[in-house]
C-alpha positions, 0 to 999 in steps of 0.5 A, a space after each residue: 499499499 502507498 500511504 499518501 500524505 503520510 512520512 515516516 521518521 526513524 529513530 537511530 541516533 542510540 548507541 547502544 551501550 548493553 550491546 558492548 559493541 564500537 559498532 551503532 546499534 542500527 547497524 548490528 545485522 542479522 539476517 544478514 542485514 543491518 537492522 537500519 536496512 531493515 527498517 528502511 525496507 518496511 518504509 520503502 514499501 509505503 513511501 519513496 525515499 524522499 519521505 523518510 527521515 532517519 534520526 541520526 545521532 551517535 556515530 552519525 557519519 558511520 551511520 550515513 554511509 553504511 545506508 547512504 546508497 537508499 537515498 533517504 533523509 537524514 537528520 542529525 540529533 546532536 544530543 541524544 535526550 529521548 524520543 521526544 527530544 527526536 522527534 523534536 530535531 525533527 520538528 526543528 528540521 522541517 522549521 530550517 527546511 523548505 520541506 512540506 511538513 507532512 499530514 501524517 508521520 509514522 514514527 519507527 525504531 531503528 532497530 526494529 528489524 522484523 516488522 512486516 509491511 503489512 503490520 505498519 500498512 494496516 497502523 496506517 489503514 486504520 490511525 486513516 479510518 479512525 481519525 486519530 490523532 495518535 495511532 499506537 501498536 502495540 502486543 501482547 507478549 507471554 511476559 511483558 515485564 519491563 515495557 511500557 505499558 498503553 493503559 485503555 478506557 473503561 468504557 466505551 470506546 474504547 481507546 488509549 488514556 496513555 503509555 506509562 511506565 511499568 513502575 508507574 501501574 497501579 498496584 495490582 493492576 495488570 496490564 499485558 498489552 506493551 508499547 511497541 515505539 511504533 507510531 501514528 501522529 497526526 503531524 501538526 496535532 504531535 508537533 505542537 506537543 513537543 514543547 510541552 514536554 517534560 524531563 522531570 523522570 527516571 533518566 531525565 529524557 522527553 518521552 515520546 510516549 507522554 504526547 499521548 496524556 496530552 493528546 487525551 487531555 485535549 480531547 483528541 483521539 488516541 487509538 491502539 493496533 496489536 500487531 499479529 505476533 510478537 517477535 515483529 514488534 522487539 527491539 534488541 538491547 543484548 547481543 543475546 537478543 539481536 541473535 533470537 530476532 536474526 533466528 526468528 527472521 531466518 526461520 521466517 525465510 526458511 518457512 517463506 521459501 518452502 511454501 515456494 517449493 523450496 526443499 531445506 532439509 533440518 533448516 535450522 542449520 542454515 543459514 540463509 540470509 532475508 534479500 535470498 531467492 530460490 526458485 521451486 524444485 531446488 535442495 538446500 542440505 542441512 548445514 548450508 550459508 546462502 547470504 547477501 542477494 543470492 539468487 538461484 533457479 529452479 532444480 538446484 541441489 545444494 549440498 552440506 557445508 557449501 557458502 554461497 555469498 552474493 552470488 546468481 545461479 542458473 535452473 538445475 545446478 549442482 553444488 556439491 559439499 563443502 564449495 566456497 562460492 563469492 560473486 559468482 555466476 553460474 549458468 543452468 546445468 553447471 556442476 561446482 565441488 567438491 570443495 571448489 572456490 569461485 571468487 568475484 567475478 568467477 562467471 562459469 557457463 552452462 553446463 560446465 564443471 569445476 572440479 573438487 579443490 579448483 579456484 576461479 577467479 574473474 574467468 569466465 568459463 565457457 559453455 561445457 568446459 571443464 577443469 575437475 581437479 586442483 585448478 587455479 584459473 584466475 583473470 582468464 577468459 577460456 571457450 567453450 567445450 574447453 578441457 583443463 587438467 589437474 594441476 592447471 594454474 594460469 599465472 597471471 601477477 607478474 609482483 605488480 599487474 595482473 595478465 589475461 589468459 585466452 583459451 579458445 573453444 575446443 582447446 586440450 590443457 593437459 595436468 600441470 601445465 602453467 600458462 605464463 600469462 599474458 597468453 593465448 591457446 588457439 581454438 582447438 590447440 592442445 598443451 602437451 601436459 607438464 609444460 610451461 607455456 610462454 609464447 601464443 599456441 595457435 590455433 590446433 597446434 600441439 605446445 610441449 615446454 617441458 626437458 626431454 626426458 634422460 632415463 638412467 638405466 641401473 642408476 638405482 642399482 649401482 647407488 644401493 652397491 656404492 651405498 652399502 661399500 663404505 659401510 663399514 
């Protein structure tokens, strides 16, 4: 849904002291992405990037650098004096800019990565439908201890009266509904009350939650929507809580993929990032990692202990045990491994084979070509139907510069050969096993570059007899 008339404010200024980390809190990762990027992605389903305002403070430059590619706006909060102060900072930013004030403001926390776009859409729709000044997203966890509570009226219409900290609850009153820290506001109603906020509380901060009671006192409507699940509104204050969110997100990703026809054996053992896409009838074996924005086609088989990052695999690809792919592009029907290492810019053609203990880097391997054993292919362009023998090395680095090896269609490179780049092997040419090739090989030619074998008959027996003669 497009949220017409809305802008989104994301509070991302906090330090996250309890994480015991040098990294800004919102840059810690779950599901393979920074917390803040998940929240921005959810916001982008409602509004354009130019209507998203990230309020940054602690290590602001680092945070901005990490998410600058999203093209959202950044609002600096020099001091971090609470959630209410973050909104005061945003109000001042609007007052000092030429930006049009949005009619409604959706306020999100930068450390709540599991929030679903569907939930935010429902929140905005309710806010408009109920003509509310403030709409609060709530949840009911198994144990609400430690959370701020939402107090609803006991008479019709049942609306929100206030948001209070747990300590402020009346003795004996059980209020299980917690405040998620996610709100919709009528922007003018919010901004007109921000200057009334006080720091007269245990933390000496400006609490945005106090605005709820102020609006009620003005006779304005404050309503609440309960989220379908608790996990989607939870933030993380410790690494353990962060890993709980990571586990929940990855479990959700696995369920989504399996619902789309992907078989995942032992999904609890696999690490699959939130951006990953996999086609139907692909099988993922236990203990596989699929990371980043990797795309895997249909009818593939990814065997145990493989790690695939930022790569694209076509249909019917087999990745045998223990392969590592990083920034690789693999064509339909290719077979990899076991224990192959495809480094960035490895382009493996359809039906090609890269076998056990082979390494590729910045290489194009043509359709049906094979490098099945113990081979290094770097900075190479290899045609179709080429056979690269065991132990072949493209010597691409002279200590200063990288150089390219070119191998034509249908060529045969014998085992244990070294190809010293820059070098070209012509179409249909043969390189004899054990050769060190330093000059171009014409199409259809045979190149041999090894010293002539010398065989000395009886040498071993004579050596043995000589050694025996020297013994006392």
